[in-house]
N, C-alpha and C positions, 0 to 999 in steps of 0.2 A: 622593441616595443610587446613586452609580458601579453598573452591574449588567451582567452578562455572559449574554447566554444562547444555545445553541446545544443541538445535538443528536445523543443520543451513535451510537456506529455500534456492530452487534451483528458482528464477522468471521464469514463461512461458508467453508469452504473448497471450493476450486475443484473443479467436478469433472477427473478427470485424462483427460488425452490420450492417445489411442492410442499406443505408444511406436511408430516410425514405425521407429528406428534396427533393429529389428527384420527389417523386410523390405530395408533397406539392407544389412543384414549375409549374408540368405538372398540378393541378387544379385551380390555379389562373391562371395560361395561359390558361383554357380552358372559365375561369369567366374572364378571360379579353377580349378572342375573341367573346366571344355571346354578351360583351357589343359593342364594335368594329365592329360589324358583322350589328348593328340593331334587331337584332333576341326580345333581352332583353330578353328569358325565366326564369320566377319565380323559377321555379321550375329545373332548370340548375346553376343557381348563390345558391339554395338553399341546393342539394345536394354536389357541389364542397363548399359553408360557410361547411356545417356539417363538411363532410373528411375533407377537412385543419383543423379544432379545434378537429378533431379526432386525428386522426396524430400529430398532434402538443402536444397534449398532450400525448399521446403513448409515443411518441419520446422523449418527455423529465422526462415525471414519470412514466412509463410502465414496470420499471425494483424497482420498490419499494423492500424494503425486511425490514420493519421495524419489529426489533424485533429476525430478524434473524443473526446468522453472515455472512461473507463477503462466497464469493466463491472464495477457495483458485485457487490465477495464476500461479502456479507451485508447488510444493510437497517437505516434507519435505527428508531431504536425507543422512548426517550424523550428527558426535556428535561432539557439538565445546564445550572444558573444559579448565577453566581458573584455572590456581592456582597458586602459591608464585611462583613455578619455571619456568613457563613462558605460552605458547598458544598449547593446541592438537586441529588442525584441520583435522576433518576426523586419517587418517594413518600419518601426519606428524604433532611431536615435532618442535615446536621453542619456543628457552628458551630465557630466560630476556635478556642473556649478544650478542644476535641474534637483538634482537631488538630496533627500532632505538628509534620509538614512535607507536601510541595507539592511537584509535581516537574510542570512542562509543559514539552512537547512539541510546537514548532509546526513540524509536518514540510511540511506543504503548505494550500495554498487549494484550492476549486474553481474547475477550467480551467486549473491552473499545468500549464507545458508535463515534460514528461521525457524527454530522450532516453536511450536503450535498444539497443543496437548491436542484440541478439537480438531487440527488438519490438517496434521502431520511436518514432515521436513520437509518446507519448501525452497526454493532457489529463487530470489528472489528476480525482479528485471531493471531493477535498478531505475525505480521510476516516481520514487516516492519523495524524491530531493524537494524540498521548494526554496527560488527565493521573491520575498517582500519587496518592492523596492517605494518610498515611501515620496513622495515629492513635495514641494518647495509648500502646495498650492495647498495640500493634505488627500493625493490623489495616492488610492494605494493600488498595483500594478500584484500583483501576483502571479506567479505561474511556478508548475512542478518539472522539473528537468530531467535526462537520466546523468549517471554517472557510471563511465565505462571501468572501473579500474580503482584501487586504493592512485595508485599515482597521477587519475586524473583531476581527482578530487583536492588533494596537496598543490596540485597546481594551479584550482581557484583558493583557495585555501590562503596561500603563500603572493596569490595577486591583490587577494580582498587585505592581506596585514600589509602589501604598498601603498594603497589608497585609501588606508585609516588616516592617513594625514592632511582627505582631502571631504573625505566621507563619513558621518559615523557608520559604522559597518559591526555588526553581532554576526559571528561565526559561531553557531551550533551542532556541537559536533556528536552527531550520534552513533554512527559505522564503529564496529567493533574491527578485529582483526583477524580473526578468525575466520574472514570469507573466505 
């Protein structure tokens, strides 16, 4: 009997960063006042221009994490088990005769790279994969889960291909292979 096991991920909103844009706008305002007042002090221009440049660089590139994994914005709570009889999420088992459809989004695996021009080259934690189950009473159950490797993802893909004869399953594969 084929079986797929993983962990459920509960997201938490990350803490808000201080909006450095207001300090940048303030420094640009000081430069404009320096020009408009006719004072035209070179050193005020230079200090403000360097300040704007440094703060703009830090605001955009200050959190680079090249080669490191992203910080988790949440935590892994329970286990998800998918087998030929149904889906077990935490303590609740959903049998195939209760399930109308399953949609699975394979987004990333643990340690896969993600290039983002404003935040750098991260290694993802593999927690943005999602399974959505629609029951016959139109109840939706949606959870994020972790994929550890490409083989782990292919194991789930092969299992769902065998289950497609019993329930409608949509596999949305978004993983690239250069992980």
